[in-house]
N, C-alpha and C positions, 0 to 999 in steps of 0.2 A: 671255665675250668682250665683255661690256658695258664694264667699266672699262678693260680692256686695249686694246680696239680700237674702242670706240664703237658696237658693235652692240647697241643697247638692247633689241631684241626677243628676244635670246638669254637663256636661263635657264641661267646658269653661275655659281652662287654660289661654288663652290670656286675656279674660275679667277679670279673677281673678288677673292677673299680673297688668293690668291697674288699677284695683280698689286699689291695694296696693300702688299706687303712685298718687292717685287722690282723689278728693272730691266726694263722692257718695251722691246724693240727694235721700233720702229714700221716700220722699213724693212728687213726681213730676207727673204732670198730663197734658194731652192734653186738648185743648179747644173743640175738636170735634172728636169723636172716629171713624173717617173714613179718608182715605188717603187725598183726594183732599182738603176737608174743613180744615183739620188740617194744611196741608202744606201751603195753601194759607194764613192762619192766621199767623203762626209764622214766615214765610219767608217774609211777608209784614210788620210785626210789628203791625198788627191790629187784633182785635178780629173778630170772624165770623160775628157778627151783623154789623161790620164796613165794612168788605170786601164784605158782602152780598153773600157769597159763602156757600150755604147749600146743594149743589148737585154737580154732575159731569158735569154740563153744563157751569156754570159761572166761572169767575176767577177775581182776585182782580184788574187786569188792566182795567176792564170795569168801575170800579168806581174810581180807583186811577191811571190813566195813567201816572202820574208824581211822584207817590210815589217812594221813594227810598227803594228798597228791602234790606234784610240783606246782601247778597253777594255784592250788588251794593254799599252799604254803605262803605264796605271795598275797593271796587274798586275806589270810589271817593276819598279815602285817599291813593291812589297810590299803592294799593295792586294789584298783579296779581291774578285774580280770575278765577279759572278753575274748571269745574265740569263735572260729568258723572253719568249716571244711573238715579235712581229715587231720585232726590233732590226735584224738583217740581213734582207734579203729571203730568204724560204725557199729554201734550197739554193744561195744565191749570196752568199758562198762555201759550199761543201758543209759540212754538219753544223754550221751556224751558227758556223763558224770555231773549233770546238773541236779541240784544247785550247788553241790559241794565245791566243784572246781571253779565255777564261773559266777561272777556277779550277775544279778538279774536285771541290770539296767537295760540290757538287750537280751532277748532269747538267743541261745546258741544258734549260729547261722549255718544251715546245711541245706542248700538247694538240691533239687532232684539230680541224681547222678546222670551221666551221659555215657554214650558209647558210640559205636558205629551203627547208628540206628536210622539215619536219614535214607540210606540206600542199603537195606539189609540184604546181604548175599551170603553164600556159603554156609547157610544154616546157623548163622549167629557166631561163626568162628572167626570173623574178621577182627584183627587187633590193630589195624592200621588204616586210617581213613582221613587224610588231610582234607580240609573243607574250606570253601570260599565264603561261608556264612559270616555275618557280623559278629564281632567279638562278644557282644552281649549274649550270644547263644551258648557260650562256653562256660562250663562248670567252674573252672579255676579263675576265670576272669570275673565271674559273678562274685565269687568268694573274696577275691582281692578287693574289688570295688566296695563291697559291703564292709569289709574290715577296715578299709581306709576311712570310710564314713564313721565307723565306731572309734577309730583312732582320733579323729577330730573331736568327737564327743568326749572321749576320755581326757583329751588334752584340755578342752574347755572346763571340764569338771575339776581337773587338777589345778587350773588357775584360780578356781573358786574355793576349793576346800583343801588344797595342798596335798591331796593324796595321789601318789604316782600310779602308773598303769602297767599292766601286763597284757599284751595283745598277741594272740596266737593265730597265725595265718597258715592254714593247712591245705596247701595245694595238692592235688591228687597226682598230677603228672610229675615225673615221667613214667608212672605206672601205666600198664596197658588198660584199656585200648588207647592208642595214640590218635585220638580225635583232637587235632590242633588246627589252628588257622594255617591255610596252605602257604602263606607267606614264609613261615619258618622252615619249610622244606626247601625254599628257593635260596636260603642262605648257604646251602651246601652244593657240592657238585652233584650231578646226576648219580643215581644209585650205582650204575656200572663202574663209576670211577672211585667209589668208596672202598677202601681195603676191607676184606673179610679178616676174621681172626686167622692167625698164622698156624696155631696148633689146635686143630679141630678134632682132637681125640681125647678120651678120658686119660688122666695121668697114668702112665705105665706102672703097673703093679698096684693100682688102687683097688680096694675091696669093692665089691658090687654094691654094697649098702651105701657107699659114698655118693653114688650117682642117682639121678632121678630122670624119668622120661616123660615129664609133664610140665606144663607152664601154666601156673595159676589154675590148675584143674583141667586144662585143655590138653588133649593128646594130639590134636590136629589144629593148625592155625591157618588163617587166610589173610589175604590182602585185598582190600576192596576193589571192585571192578573199576577200571579207568586209570589205575596207577600204571605208569609206563613199564612194559616188559612182563610184569608178573601179576598185574591186576586180575582178580578173579580166581587166582590159584589157591588151592588148599594143599598143604604139605604136612606130613606126619612129623611130630617132634622126634628128634633123633633117639635111637636106642643104642646102647653101647656095643651090642653085638652086630649091628648093621655095618655094612661097608659103605652104604649110601647115606649121606647126611642130607640136610636141606640143600637145595641147589645153590650155587654160588651167588647168582643174581638175587635169589630170594633172601639169602642171608644179608647181602649188601643193602637190599631194600629195607629190611628190618632194622639194620643199623642206622640207616637214614631216618627211619621213623623215630628211633630213640633219640638221636641227636637233635632232631627238630623239636621233640618234646622238651628236651633240656633247654634249648634256646628259648622256647616259649616260657618256661619257668623263669629263665633269666630276665625276660621282658617284664614279667609280673613283679619280680624282685625290684627291677628298676622303678616301677610305679610306686612301690612302697618306700624306697629310698628317696625318691623325689618328693614324696609327701612329707617325710621327716624333714627334709631341707626346707620345704615351703613353710612348715610350722615352726621352724627354728629349733628343732629338737635333736638335730644330728649329733651335737657335741655332748649331750647328756643322756643318750639312750643306748642301752645295751642291745646289740643286734646279734642274734644267733641264727646261723643258717646250717641246717643239717638234714639228714634223711634217716629213715628207719632201717634201711639195709642197703647193701650194694646191688650189683647187677652183672649178669654174664650175658654176653652177646655173641655166643658161638665159641668162646674159649672153652676148651675141654669138651666141646660138643654139647655144652649146656646153654640154656636160654632162661633168663629170669634169675630168681634168687634160689632158694630151696637147697643150698648146699652149705658145707662148712669150709669151702675154699675161699681164698683171699678175695676174689672179686665179689663174692656174695656177702662177705662179712665186713669188708672195709667200707667206710662211709665218709662223705665230706663233713668236715666240721670247721667252720669259719666263724670266729667270734670277734665282734668289734666292741671294744670298751675304750672309748676315746680318751677317758681320763687316765688310762694306763699307757703313758707315752712310749714306754719301752716296747710295747707290743705292736706298734704301728708298722705295717708292712714287714712283719716277721713270720718265721716258721718255727714250729716246735716239732721235735722228733721224739718227744716222750710218748709212751703208749697211752692213748686215751680211749675211753669207752663212752658210749651214750649214757651209761649208768652214772658217769661223772657229772653230767649236766646239772642235776638237781643241786648238789652241794656247791658246784662251781658258780652257777648263776647267783645263788643266794649270797655267796661270799663276795662276788664282784660288785654287787650293788649295796653291800654293807649290812645285809641282814644277818641275824645270828646264825651260826652254823646249825644245820637241822639235826645234828646229833648222830649217835652211833647206829640208830635204827635204820638210817638211810645208807644204802650201799654206795660204793663208788668213792673215788678220790676227789680231793679239791685241786682243780687245775689252776686256780688263781695265781699261785706262785710263778707260773710260766709267763704271766703277763708282766711281771717285773723282771724276770730273767728267762727269756725264751729258750735258753740252752739248758735249763735245769731238767734233770731226769726225775720224774715223779713216780713212774711205774715202768718196770721192765717187761710187763706181761699184759696181754689182752686176751680175754676169754669169751668164747661164744659156744653155742650148742645148737643142735638140730635134732628133731624127732623123726623117726621113720616108722611107718605103719604098713607092714607088708601086706600085699594083696590077699594072700591066702589065709592070713591070721586075723587081720584087723578089719578088712573090708567085706569079706564074705561074698554074698551074691553079686554086688556091683562088679566084682573082679571078673565075672564071667561075661559081662556085657561089653568089655573093652578090649576084646581080641588079645587075650594074654598069650604069651609064648607057650610052647609046649612044656608040660611039666618036666622037671620041677620048676615052678615059677621063680624066676630070679628075684633077688632082693631089690633091684632097682625098679621093678615094674609096679606102677600104681601105688607108690609108697608114701603118698602124702597123708598127713595127719590132720588136715584142717578141720574136718568134721567127724573125726573119730574120738569117742570118749577117751579121756586121758588114761583110764584104767586099761584100755585096749592097745595103748602104744606098744610097739614091738621092740624097738631099739632107741637108744639115745646116743648121739655122738657129741662128745665134748672136744673142743679144740683150743689150743693155746698158741698165741703168736709171740715170738720174741724177735730180737733184732736179726738173728741169723736163721731162725727155724719157724715152721708151723708144724705142730704135732697134734694129731687127732686120734681119738680112740672111740670105737663104737662098741657098745655093750648092751646086753639084754636089759629090758625095763621090767621092773617089778610093779605090776599094775595094782596090786593089793596095797603095797606100802608107798607107791608113787615115788620110787627111788631107783636110781641106776644100780644094777648089780654088777660090780666090777669083777666078780668071780667068773663072769660069762662074757668075756671079750670076744667079739666076732670080727674085728678089723682094726688095723693100725695104719696110720699114714704119717710119714715124716717128709717134709719138703724143705729144701735149702732156700734161704733168702739172703745168702751172703752176697753183698754188693747191690742189693735191690734198693733203689732210691724211690720207688713207687710210681715211676712214670711209664714203665713198659708193662702193659697188661697181658702180654703174650709170653713173656720169657720165664715165668715162674710157675712152680707147682705142676710141672709136666712129668716128673718122675718121682715115684715113691721110693725113698732111700732108707726106710725104716730098718731093713735088715743090715744095712751097712754101718749104722751108727748106734749100737746097742746102749752105749753110755748116755747118749743124748736122749734116747727113748726112755731109759730108766729114770733120768732126772725129770723129764717133762711129764711122764706118766705119774710120777709122785705129785707134781704140781697140780695135775688135773684132779687127783684124789683129795688134795687139800681144798681145792675149789668146790668140788662136789663130792663129799665123803661117801654118800650112798651106802651100799652094802658091800663090805670087803671081807 
């Protein structure tokens, strides 16, 4: 991520090499900063309010049983489509959308998941456990090796029948738990020498509903015994009314865990790129590297995704189309969304445009002219399910603060029926601003009710080149810029009309 996004402390030689031969989108965003909702959206070609997937219960096939998914679109045009790992969120849709999305030459490959299981400590709350075991023990390594085997098969098949291929390699990391080969932690300084986030407080003036105090359902997290300094410790996820955050060494150790997981993913990418070279496919294969959401590592006192802020919604998007010579080693500043991938990938390989039913823009003009502006806006959203309204009894078992229970407490919606969602927050990013509005959710109509706004956020991004993860969105300036709020509030209502 050094050459692509200016993160010079990261050890990612294969991503750096890929960036040297690709078009890097500097302003790319997810539509929903959590796995299942994001993947259901961009893989179906519809936005979350079209898929009606705002939790981990539903999937897009419930409302669009005959929609043609992204891999399925390639399949309908005689591509051999093979996938493995976490492409779709597990079980959403069922069976990884087989057989619709995937050719049946091979069954979709999904080995048993892994975690910090070899030495379970801290009641299963460990999220960091580097290991000295052989690489064959690791989930993402197994996926990568299997998919490279299937790449060889698809290439041999192509040489016989002339049909191209679509290979999806879905590695799980850097999602927690960070069970990675120990070697990748040694690429970095010891944890005590890694800087922590510089602004470890919620943005000043931000509404309570914007914050969350859990990390993928965990309210306490641990680091496995044996890790220097903090091994065996369990600490509570920060709450915005606390004066005490995670200890500094604990934070730095967590950042080391994330960095090492990214370097592990970089290594796996290198295996895939080397195999393309070996097979003589490098110059005529489209390569797309991206993620389903961003990540926060202590910035704003947040950990993980689960917000509408910049670091949760911004994603890497690196696309290599070797036949587009003007795109080699270039950067695009146009606003891009994961939603754009469906149409863009189809157009880059010469397939017919998938039509108006597919959301998102065609980014392919940027490959001929990287300076072109295709969109001036990127939209995301996030649901909130307040403890006292949506969760009911589980709220009482997680040590809630004294009543009235604040909106940030246990407000995840992953396993809450969509009818019981409490609030929806919509956010729009422009070159100079991020504006977010939180409003009541109408569970009967499954629409946002713009008549019942509970929070507004406006953050300046003037001068932001995307390289400093600490300098932005630290102060809510909504009350200082009413005309900007008025304009961007209108844009949100155009994006999601809801009830007005």
